[in-house]
C-alpha positions in Angstrom: 43.2 -86.1 36.1 43.5 -82.8 35.1 43.7 -81.1 38.5 44.7 -77.3 37.3 40.9 -77.5 35.5 39.6 -76.8 38.6 41.5 -74.3 40.2 39.7 -70.7 40.5 42.6 -68.5 40.9 42.9 -69.0 44.6 40.2 -71.8 45.5 38.6 -75.3 44.0 35.8 -75.0 41.9 33.8 -77.8 40.0 31.0 -79.5 38.9 30.4 -81.9 42.1 26.8 -83.5 41.3 24.3 -83.9 38.1 21.5 -82.2 37.5 22.0 -80.2 35.0 21.9 -80.9 30.9 25.1 -81.1 29.3 27.5 -80.7 32.7 29.2 -83.8 34.2 30.5 -84.3 37.2 34.4 -83.6 36.9 35.2 -82.5 40.9 35.1 -86.6 41.1 35.5 -88.8 44.3 38.9 -88.9 43.6 39.9 -85.5 42.8 38.4 -84.1 45.8 40.7 -87.2 48.0 43.8 -86.2 46.2 43.2 -82.7 46.9 43.4 -83.2 50.3 45.9 -85.0 50.2 47.6 -82.2 48.6 47.0 -80.3 51.4 47.6 -81.9 54.2 50.6 -82.7 52.6 51.4 -78.8 51.7 50.1 -77.7 55.0 52.9 -80.1 56.3 55.5 -78.7 54.3 55.1 -75.5 55.4 54.8 -75.4 59.0 57.4 -78.4 58.6 55.5 -80.7 61.7 53.6 -83.9 61.1 50.6 -83.9 63.4 48.3 -81.4 61.6 45.3 -81.0 63.4 42.6 -79.1 60.2 39.4 -77.8 61.0 36.4 -78.7 58.2 33.0 -77.0 57.2 30.8 -77.2 54.0 27.8 -74.8 52.9 24.3 -76.4 52.4 24.7 -77.5 48.7 23.6 -81.4 48.3 26.9 -82.4 47.4 28.5 -81.0 50.7 27.6 -84.1 53.3 29.4 -86.4 50.9 32.5 -84.4 49.7 32.8 -84.0 53.0 32.6 -87.8 53.6 35.6 -88.0 50.9 37.8 -85.5 52.5 37.1 -87.4 55.9 38.8 -90.0 54.4 42.2 -88.5 53.2 42.4 -87.3 56.5 42.0 -90.8 58.2 44.6 -91.9 55.9 47.1 -89.0 56.1 47.4 -89.4 60.0 45.6 -85.7 59.8 43.3 -84.9 63.1 40.1 -83.7 61.4 37.3 -81.5 63.4 34.2 -81.1 61.8 31.8 -78.3 62.3 29.2 -79.4 60.2 26.9 -76.4 58.6 29.8 -73.5 59.1 29.9 -70.0 56.4 33.1 -69.5 55.1 35.1 -66.8 57.9 34.0 -69.2 60.4 36.3 -71.7 59.0 39.2 -69.2 59.1 38.4 -68.0 62.3 38.5 -71.2 63.4 42.3 -71.3 62.8 43.0 -68.1 65.1 40.5 -68.6 68.1 41.4 -69.6 71.4 40.6 -73.4 72.0 40.4 -74.4 68.5 43.6 -72.9 66.7 43.8 -75.5 64.1 47.1 -75.1 62.0 44.2 -75.0 58.6 41.1 -75.4 57.5 38.6 -76.3 54.8 35.2 -74.8 53.4 33.6 -77.2 51.4 31.3 -74.2 49.1 31.4 -72.5 45.9 29.8 -69.6 46.9 26.5 -68.7 44.5 27.3 -71.1 41.7 24.6 -73.3 40.5 23.5 -76.1 43.1 25.5 -78.6 41.2 28.3 -77.0 42.1 31.3 -77.2 44.5 34.7 -76.8 45.7 37.5 -76.6 48.2 38.5 -73.1 50.0 41.5 -74.2 52.5 43.1 -71.9 54.8 45.9 -71.0 57.1 46.1 -68.6 60.1 47.5 -65.6 57.9 44.1 -65.9 55.8 43.2 -67.5 52.7 45.4 -69.7 50.3 46.7 -67.6 47.3 46.6 -68.4 43.6 50.1 -69.5 43.6 49.7 -71.7 46.9 46.7 -73.6 45.0 49.2 -74.2 42.3 51.3 -75.6 45.2 48.6 -78.0 46.5 47.9 -79.1 43.1 51.1 -80.0 41.8 51.4 -81.9 45.0 48.2 -83.3 44.0 48.9 -84.5 40.7 52.5 -86.2 41.9 50.5 -88.1 44.3 53.6 -89.2 46.7 51.6 -89.4 50.0 53.2 -91.1 53.0 50.4 -92.5 54.6 49.9 -93.7 58.2 46.1 -94.4 58.0 46.1 -93.2 62.0 44.8 -89.9 61.6 40.9 -89.5 63.1 38.0 -87.3 63.1 35.7 -85.4 65.0 32.0 -83.3 65.5 32.8 -80.2 67.0 30.2 -77.6 67.2 32.4 -74.4 66.3 29.5 -71.7 65.0 28.2 -71.1 68.3 31.9 -69.9 69.1 31.9 -67.8 65.8 27.9 -66.3 66.8 29.5 -65.5 70.2 32.3 -63.3 68.7 29.7 -62.0 66.8 27.6 -61.1 69.8 30.2 -59.7 72.0 31.2 -57.3 69.2 27.3 -55.8 69.0 27.7 -55.8 72.5 31.0 -53.7 72.9 30.2 -51.6 70.4 26.8 -50.7 71.6 27.4 -51.0 75.4 25.0 -53.3 76.0 23.8 -56.5 77.1 20.3 -56.5 75.0 21.0 -53.3 72.2 18.8 -54.0 69.3 15.7 -54.4 71.7 13.0 -52.2 69.3 14.3 -53.3 66.2 13.1 -55.1 63.5 15.4 -56.8 61.5 14.9 -59.3 58.8 17.0 -62.3 57.7 17.5 -63.4 54.0 19.4 -66.6 54.4 19.3 -67.9 50.3 18.8 -71.6 52.1 22.4 -71.0 52.4 24.8 -70.7 55.5 23.7 -67.6 57.0 20.5 -68.7 58.8 22.4 -69.0 62.0 22.9 -65.1 62.1 19.1 -64.5 63.0 18.4 -67.1 65.6 22.1 -67.1 67.3 23.1 -63.4 66.8 20.4 -61.3 66.5 18.0 -62.9 68.7 19.7 -63.1 71.7 20.9 -59.2 71.2 16.9 -58.1 71.7 16.1 -57.9 67.9 12.6 -59.2 66.5 13.1 -60.7 63.6 10.4 -61.7 62.4 9.3 -62.1 58.7 12.7 -63.8 57.8 12.9 -65.8 55.0 14.7 -68.8 53.5 16.9 -69.7 57.0 17.0 -73.3 56.5 19.9 -74.6 54.2 18.4 -76.8 50.7 21.2 -77.3 48.5 18.4 -77.0 45.9 18.2 -73.1 46.6 14.5 -73.0 45.7 14.0 -69.3 46.3 16.8 -67.5 44.4 19.8 -67.4 43.9 21.8 -67.0 47.3 24.1 -63.8 45.8 23.3 -60.0 47.2 24.2 -58.6 43.5 21.5 -60.7 41.9 18.5 -58.8 41.1 15.8 -61.0 42.3 17.2 -62.0 45.3 17.4 -58.1 46.1 13.5 -58.0 45.1 12.7 -60.8 47.4 14.6 -58.9 50.3 13.7 -56.1 49.6 9.5 -57.0 49.5 10.4 -59.0 52.6 11.2 -55.8 54.9 8.6 -53.4 53.3 6.1 -56.4 54.3 7.4 -56.6 57.7 7.5 -53.1 58.0 11.3 -53.7 59.2 14.0 -51.2 60.2 17.0 -52.9 58.2 17.1 -56.2 55.9 20.1 -58.0 55.7 20.7 -60.3 53.0 23.6 -63.5 52.7 25.6 -65.6 50.2 25.8 -69.1 50.3 28.7 -69.5 52.1 28.4 -65.7 54.0 31.5 -64.2 52.8 29.6 -61.6 51.4 26.1 -59.5 52.8 24.1 -56.9 52.0 21.3 -54.9 53.2 18.1 -53.2 52.7 16.5 -49.6 53.9 12.9 -49.7 55.9 11.7 -48.9 51.9 13.1 -51.5 50.3 15.9 -49.9 48.7 18.6 -52.0 48.0 22.4 -51.3 49.8 25.1 -53.3 48.0 27.4 -52.3 45.1 28.4 -49.0 45.6 25.7 -48.0 48.2 26.8 -50.5 50.4 31.1 -49.7 49.4 30.2 -46.1 50.4 27.8 -47.3 53.8 30.5 -49.0 55.2 33.2 -46.8 54.1 31.5 -43.7 55.7 31.4 -45.8 59.0 34.9 -46.5 58.9 35.9 -42.6 57.7 34.5 -41.5 61.1 36.5 -43.5 63.0 39.4 -43.7 61.5 39.5 -39.8 59.2 41.4 -40.2 56.0 41.6 -43.9 55.5 42.3 -45.2 52.2 39.6 -47.2 50.7 40.0 -50.0 48.0 37.4 -50.6 45.7 37.6 -52.8 42.4 37.3 -51.0 39.0 33.9 -50.9 38.8 32.7 -48.7 40.9 30.8 -45.4 39.9 32.3 -41.9 40.1 29.3 -40.8 42.3 31.1 -42.7 44.6 34.4 -41.7 44.0 33.2 -38.2 44.7 31.4 -39.4 47.9 34.5 -41.0 49.3 36.6 -38.0 48.9 34.2 -35.5 50.1 33.6 -37.4 53.2 37.9 -37.2 53.6 38.9 -40.6 52.3 41.1 -41.5 49.8 39.4 -43.4 47.2 42.0 -45.9 45.8 40.1 -48.1 43.1 42.5 -51.2 42.2 41.3 -54.6 39.8 38.7 -57.0 40.1 38.8 -60.2 42.0 38.4 -60.3 45.7 42.0 -61.8 46.4 43.3 -58.6 44.4 41.4 -56.0 46.4 42.5 -57.0 49.7 46.0 -58.0 48.9 46.3 -54.0 47.6 45.0 -53.3 51.0 47.1 -55.3 53.0 50.2 -54.0 50.8 48.8 -50.1 51.7 49.0 -50.8 55.2 52.9 -52.2 54.8 54.0 -49.8 53.2 52.5 -47.2 55.7 49.2 -45.5 54.5 46.4 -46.3 56.6 43.9 -48.6 54.6 40.6 -49.4 56.9 39.3 -51.5 53.7 39.5 -53.3 50.8 35.8 -54.0 49.1 34.3 -55.1 45.6 31.6 -54.2 44.2 29.8 -57.8 45.0 30.1 -57.5 49.0 33.5 -58.8 49.5 34.3 -56.7 52.4 37.1 -57.1 54.5 38.3 -55.1 56.9 41.6 -55.0 58.8 40.5 -54.1 62.1 38.9 -58.4 61.4 42.4 -59.7 59.7 41.0 -59.1 56.7 39.0 -61.0 55.8 36.4 -61.0 53.9 33.2 -61.7 56.0 29.3 -61.3 55.6 28.5 -61.4 58.5 30.9 -58.7 60.3 30.8 -56.3 57.7 26.7 -56.6 58.3 27.7 -56.6 62.5 29.4 -53.5 62.0 26.7 -51.7 60.1 24.3 -52.9 62.6 26.1 -51.5 65.4 26.1 -48.1 63.7 22.3 -48.6 63.8 21.7 -49.5 66.7 23.8 -46.5 68.1 22.4 -43.6 65.9 19.3 -45.1 66.4 20.0 -44.3 70.3 20.9 -40.7 69.4 17.6 -40.7 67.4 19.7 -40.3 63.8 19.0 -42.5 60.7 21.9 -44.4 59.5 20.8 -44.1 56.5 21.6 -40.4 56.1 24.7 -41.2 56.0 24.3 -41.8 52.3 22.4 -39.7 51.4 24.4 -37.1 49.5 25.9 -40.1 47.3 25.5 -39.3 43.5 24.5 -42.3 41.7 24.2 -42.6 38.2 21.0 -42.2 36.4 21.8 -45.6 34.2 24.5 -48.7 33.7 24.8 -51.3 31.2 27.0 -54.1 31.4 28.4 -55.6 28.3 30.3 -58.9 28.4 31.9 -59.8 24.8 33.1 -63.4 23.3 36.8 -63.2 22.2 36.5 -65.7 19.0 40.2 -65.2 18.7 41.6 -69.2 20.0 44.3 -66.6 21.8 42.0 -64.8 23.6 44.3 -63.3 26.1 46.8 -61.6 23.9 43.3 -60.7 21.1 41.8 -59.2 24.4 44.9 -57.3 25.2 45.5 -55.8 21.9 42.0 -54.2 21.4 42.5 -52.4 24.8 45.5 -51.4 23.6 44.2 -49.9 20.6 41.2 -48.1 22.4 44.0 -46.5 25.0 45.4 -45.1 22.0 42.2 -43.9 20.3 41.5 -42.1 23.9 44.8 -40.8 24.0 44.2 -38.7 20.9 40.8 -37.9 20.9 40.1 -35.2 23.4 36.7 -36.7 23.4 37.9 -39.5 25.7 39.5 -38.6 28.9 41.2 -41.7 30.3 41.9 -42.0 34.0 45.0 -41.3 35.3 45.4 -44.1 37.7 44.1 -46.9 36.6 45.0 -51.0 37.1 42.8 -52.8 34.8 41.8 -52.4 31.5 40.7 -48.6 30.0 38.9 -46.3 32.0 37.3 -43.8 30.1 35.5 -41.2 31.3 33.8 -38.3 28.9 31.8 -35.2 28.8 28.2 -33.8 29.3 28.1 -33.2 25.3 29.3 -36.4 25.0 27.5 -39.1 27.7 27.7 -37.7 30.6 29.6 -40.1 32.1 32.1 -43.3 31.5 33.5 -46.9 30.7 35.5 -49.5 31.9 37.4 -52.4 28.8 39.0 -55.0 30.9 39.9 -58.3 30.4 37.7 -61.6 32.3 39.8 -62.6 35.3 39.3 -66.6 34.0 37.3 -66.6 30.4 37.4 -65.1 27.1 35.6 -62.1 27.5 35.8 -58.4 27.4 33.6 -57.1 30.5 32.3 -53.9 29.7 30.7 -51.3 32.0 29.2 -48.6 31.3 27.8 -45.5 33.3 25.7 -41.7 32.8 24.8 -39.2 35.0 22.4 -38.4 31.8 18.8 -40.2 30.8 19.8 -41.7 27.7 24.0 -41.0 28.1 24.6 -44.9 28.3 23.3 -45.6 25.0 25.6 -42.2 23.2 29.0 -43.9 25.1 28.3 -47.0 24.0 27.8 -46.0 20.4 30.8 -44.0 20.5 32.6 -47.9 21.8 30.7 -50.1 19.2 32.5 -47.8 16.6 36.1 -48.8 18.0 35.0 -52.2 18.9 32.9 -52.8 15.4 35.8 -54.3 13.5 37.6 -56.3 15.9 36.8 -60.2 16.0 34.4 -60.0 18.7 31.0 -61.4 19.3 29.0 -57.5 19.4 25.6 -59.4 20.0 25.1 -58.0 23.7 26.1 -54.3 22.3 24.2 -54.5 19.0 20.9 -56.1 20.5 21.1 -52.8 23.2 21.7 -50.6 20.2 19.0 -52.1 17.9 21.1 -53.2 15.1 
């Protein structure tokens, strides 16, 4: 088995079930078994102990129960005590390693986030957080070597941790508002996308007094029959917006499959995700921690940077990849710079006050506390982001690199764009840039910016273009097209947009 092909940076992902033509299972029982044994051995070596206690949970995917059984077999063979919480969220599985009464040595989450129904994977946690890419490589190396000391005396126990996790969130809201039933009079619609997030409506919001009438897709269904469980997805956004308006709700909440990402919707059906979500949680944290640094990925808008700065914050635009953003926030704190959050436009949000864990339910909980407190004062929470300037237009182009050595070729393309941008006064390269090349253009040349970067995993150059003027994206795209057209790239996406 080539297990390294299943590595997705800091976790494992693959095709776990048939059902899509041309896609064949590579996350086989054998692969899951070997990787589980590899994790148990790696964890034993890391902690210097034999008697491991490990938690496990899964999202709603159709392959989840079977994969969980394979992990159970590996635990029994390796002498591990495995505690199975069944349907769970990814953040809850991390919390099981640090919550009193559980305190597992490590945990495993069976999930592939928002990917199609036939995919699945494994996320591993220790008490310090999710495994890094280097840790996953080591786990895979151990798994491939296959030198396991099997004692065949492990055990599996079914537990209920999700109730405990829901109680943690409820207690957070009660303490944050000072009330036993702080959500009385609030109507909040939840869209779990048939993933693992249905608990939030039933076990967190309702007991606090919220009216959750109109909530949808709370029941787990691993075929995801209604929409992709992804807060970024347009169809998902339209669905929750319609539900909020129809229910005349005060707030809408949407999660991805395993609840490590979240978003929300205002009473008028306006989706609060990407830049709006960063602005909202950023303003909330800046009220609590004036002057704090907010780390984001590289694709955030100029309007967001202006908003955060105007509200006294420090905007640190970093790289794409939620682990990159989280680790940069941790690094800044370790160096003495207060950073309360690392957040991607995808909705991955990790707060300093919550172990820098990317937790969609915690993010939403933080927002709901603010909403309840401001409502009690007769104020509208969404006024907090009324001054956010949003782009008039935005486009993303993903250009395939048609060279075998795509990484070096992509780097060559980016370097050439840098050279031209530095020589041509029309372009203004960003001073602080950690990924690819980001360039601003003035009002006479598109009134916006573009970012060209390498994909984290694929032979692609993702390109983001935004403008504060109608028609500006076309002007900027034309200029960028003239630079890129002679490279060995699939220019189809840009040519279709430009009508070439």
